[in-house]
C-alpha positions, 0 to 999 in steps of 0.5 A: 463570529468576527472574533473567531476569524483571527483564531482561524487565521492563526490556525491556518498560518500554523498549519502551513508552517506544519505542512512545510515542516512535515514535508521537509521531515517526511512526516504525515501532515496529521502529526504536524497538525496535532502538534500545532493544536497542542502548541496553540491550545490553552494549556500551552501558548494560548494563541487560540481562544475560541476553542469551543468554536473551532471544535464545532467547525471540526465536527463538520470535518468529521461529517465530511470525512465520513461522507467522502469515505462513503463516497469512496467505498466501492463494493467492487474494490472491496470484493478484491480484498474480501478475505483480508476485510472479513477475516483480517478486519474481524480478528483485529477489531474484535480481538483487540476490543476483547483484550483491551476490554478485559484489561480495563475491567481488571482496572476497575471500569464498568463492563459497558465502559470496558466494552466500548473503550475496547472498540474505541482503542481498536480503531487505528489512524487511516489518514496517517497509515495510508499516507506513510505507506503511500510515501514508502510505495508499500500500499500495494505490498502484501502488508500494505493490502492487509493494513488497507483492508483492516483500516477500511473495516475499522472506518465502517465499524465506527458507525455501529460503534457510535450507535452502541454508545447510547445503548450501553449507557442505557444498559448501565441505567437499566433501560437497555432493552428499551433503548435497544428496541428504540434503536432498532426501530430507528435503524430500520427507518433509516435503512428504509429511507436509505434504500428509497434514496438510493433507488429513486430520490438521489438519482432523480435529484442529481439527474436534474441538477446535472442537466443544468451543466452547472458545477456550482449547482452540482456542488451545492446539491451534493452538500445538501444531500450530505448535510440533509441526510445527516440531519435526518439521522440526527433527528431520529436520535442517531448520529450525524456521522452515520447520516454522512456515511450513508449519504456518501454510500448512496451516491457512491453507487451512482454514476455521479460518485467520481465527480462528487468525490472531486468537488468534496475533497478540498472541503474535507481536507480543510475541515479535517485540518481543523479537526486535527488542530482542535484535537490537539488543543483539547489535550489537557497537559495538566492531565498528562503531567498528573498521570505520567505513569498511567499514560506510560503503561497504557501506551505500552499496553496499546503498542503491544496489544494492537500490533500483536492482534493485527499480526495475528490477523495477518497470519490468519490470512496466511501471510508469512511472518515478515509482512504480518509483522509489518502490517501489525506494527502499521496498525499499532496506534490509536486513530482519529476516529477513536476520538470521535467515538470517545466523544460520542461516548461522553455525550451519551453519558457512557464515558467520563471526561477522564476517559476521553482525556486518556484516549486523547493522550493515547491517540496523540502519543501513538500517532506521533510514534507511528512513523517509528513503528512502520520504520521498525517493521522490516528490522523487527521481522528480520529479528523475529525470523531468527526466533522459533516464530520463523517456522510460521514463515515456512508454512506450506513451502515444502510442497510444490503446489502444482505437484511437479518436481522442480528443477535443481540447476539452471532454472529461472526463479521468479519472485512474485506472480503478478502481471509481470511475473505471469508474463515472465513465466509464460515466455520462459515456458515458450522458450523451453526454459525451466523456471520456478515461482515463489509467491506469498499470496494464497489466492494467487498460489491456488489459482496458479497451482490449478493451472499447473504452474511450478509455484511455491508458497513462501517469503523470499526474504527468508534465506531458508526459503530461497535455498529450498527453491534452489536459488543458489543453483538458479541461472537467473533470479527475477524479483517482481514484488511491490515491497521496496524493503522486501525487495532489498532484502531479497536482492541482498540474500540472493546475491550472497547465496547465488553469486553467479546468477543473473539478478534482475529486479523491477522497482516502482521508483528511480530512487530504488535503483542505486540501493538495489545495484549497490546490494548486487542486482545486475539490472534494475528496471524502474517502472517510472523510467520505462513508462516515461520512455513509452509515453514520450516515444508514442508522443514523438511518433504521433508528431511524426518524429523520425523513428531513428531519432526516437530510438536515439533519444530513447537510448540517451535517456536510458543510457543516462540512467544505466550509467548512473547505476552501473554503465549498462548498455542503452538497448533494453534488449541486451541479454547479459550472459556474463557478470563480467562488465567490459568497458565499451563492450556488450554481450548479445544473443541474436537468432538468425532469421531465414532472410538474415544477410548472414545465412549461407555465409561462414563466420569468416565471410560474414563480415561481423568482425571487420565491418562491425567489430563483433566476435562470435563466442558461441552458436546454439543450433538444434539444442546443441551449443558450439563453443568458440566456433571455427571461422569456417563454421557456416551460419544457418537459419535458426542459429542463435549467436552469442556475440560480444560487440561495441555498445552502439551496435544494433543486432537488428542490422544482421538478424 
């Protein structure tokens, strides 16, 4: 073991360098670790000699990874993605396995090997895809949710796939029925034990450990349960990975799951790093150089078949073409669990070492290409939208779901019907403003239609769909989706076809503000900024800072970002009524209450112009608008004044 320590030091030193490089290049960490393994392996620089020992340590990482996946597996969370999980996951997984298996049969492999390799290739990289989607703020987008549900399906499918290896190996030698009967008995035994552990054993153990209030005892107890249950399943002839997953699943349904995840994550990350490095070291460069044409064709086949089937799965869920294509490309690689499953196939005698090397090369190459695949999603979808496939994106858009006629002119178009979209629609309805909703989530569509909302199904990144809902005649377009690339496309299209509409956009991050303004958005509300303002204003109020000072600080913070974007006013309640921006002036609308100091006066005697520098442009009264009102026009309760004023004027002083 002492001879292993220098190798571990070298691996972690290279891993730190890889982490820094990946951070600078905005690449997922696993890609850097794979390259580190290739460079440090025996076929390249040969920096690490104890390859077998490092590989054994990496198996601990796989066990801990499956344990944490079991811990994080929540039936409640899965229920929200159940349609994506059941339909999308099944179509992608079994469809890919079927196509790949059929192709390999034609290439000369045996049926059991072809079937197993089909399942192996169907698995994608959870670690890399989720990291990239998180960095792009696309995990909550339609294609992000579809990809996430499919990845969860694949992670769970790893366990039965690995159980299938000895069964298929037995089928190849004529002992398949015996193997199947034995496997069913062992699975039944493990299932019975798991139920007992879930109901009585594990809660009893953890309850007594937590009574000590010792973090060390809790950590050791969780590790004991993980490794103990894993060894039990291995003793029954099943896999360590299955036992680790079951251990995590058992604890996940207890009240101790959050703490268990917290204490196990650091260990998982360390050992999983060893897994990716050891995987890179196993890459046989000589095999790669000896079979460049074969690996090139296999890579091309994978990059065609997997995105195609994943796209078909997303379309089966009712997603339009653009998010379906983005989801498909995100799942186009061979993942880390493919290597685990392939190794299990070799151990069971089902696969040959050359099969493992081919899967390993495919995994490394396609993982390295994953950032390019995800980045190619939006432009690929735009290109495909110009082909006959674009009619898939228009499916279901021709009908208003609520059965009502939508307005033709002067309406508010709401793109996205989440929490914010619902609130915008509600306030528009209360203010008696006509509005339309555009949404691509079929579940939300059915729910909103049942409530009588004027909602359409369609992808707003398509110009034909925006024109169908009369975006070119809308008075305002409000974009509220969780897809940065899609938001930019919608803003660009909306500004081009509706040059006079007020275009308001919500973004998750501040870095999206400037690009959206450059594309034509009138105003961008960044969640990061507004949440930070809400947080510090409440903290200051609790610390008894005067309200006037808090308002001034809010104005300064918001004003800094408004000036950065396009010299917007400091006050968030400003309602623009014109796309003309006049330096140092702003437009407002204010309703006069019964106790307003202006009620009972005329415009001339109100003092608005001489005292505040405010000019009244129009008055709305009882549904009628008085344009350019005369100076002797009386001001009545309920009047809505449209005025132009200095930037620092507060309408609350007179309303």
